[in-house]
N, C-alpha and C positions, 0 to 999 in steps of 0.2 A: 352205181355208188362205189366209191374208193374204199378199199380195205383199210381198217383202222385198227391198230394194235396198242398195247400198253406195256409199260415196264413189267418184266416178269413173264410175259407170254412166251410160250415155247413154239418156235416157228421153224420151217424148213424152207430152203431155197436151192436153186440149181446153180452150181458153179462149174468151172472148168474141170474140177476134180470129181464131179458128180453131185448128188444131193448132199447137202450139208444141213445140220440142225443145230439150234442154239437158243439162247434166251435173250430177249430184248433188255438192253441195259440203259438205253437212253433214247428219248424221242426228240427230234429236231423239228421246230416249226419255223425256223429262220435259216438262211443260208449259213453254212459253216464250213470251215477248212478241216480237211482230214486227209492225211498222208500226202500232202502237197497239192491237193485238188480242192476246188470250191464245189461243194455239194449244194444243190438248190432245193429248198424246202419251204413250205408255207403251212399254215394252219389247216388248209384244206388238202394239201398233198405233202404230209410229212415224210422225213426220212428217219430210219431207225438204225441204231447201232446194236449189233447183235454179237454176243460172244459165243463162239463155237463150242459145242459140247466136247468135241474130241481134242482139239488143239489149243483151246483158249484164245485163239486168234479173234480179233475184232473186225467186223465188217460193217459197211454202211450200205443200206439198201432202201429203195422205195417200197412202199406197201404193195404195189402191184407185182413185185418180185417174190413176195413172201406168201406162205400158206401156214395157217395155224395148225399145230399138231394136236390132234385129239388126245385127250387123257384117257 
């Protein structure tokens, strides 16, 4: 089963700079353009926009790249 997240979830992912954490600000269920690239998303395999806690940078990732941060 694929991981599903919702807006406001606090997640972490691995990047070139190490582990990053942030909050989901948008859920995409259709293909979308972001930073000059088409990101593919469906209702069964959405992509998420996440705002980094440290830098306010926005990243887009599939659920398989994310882990929920326990509160």
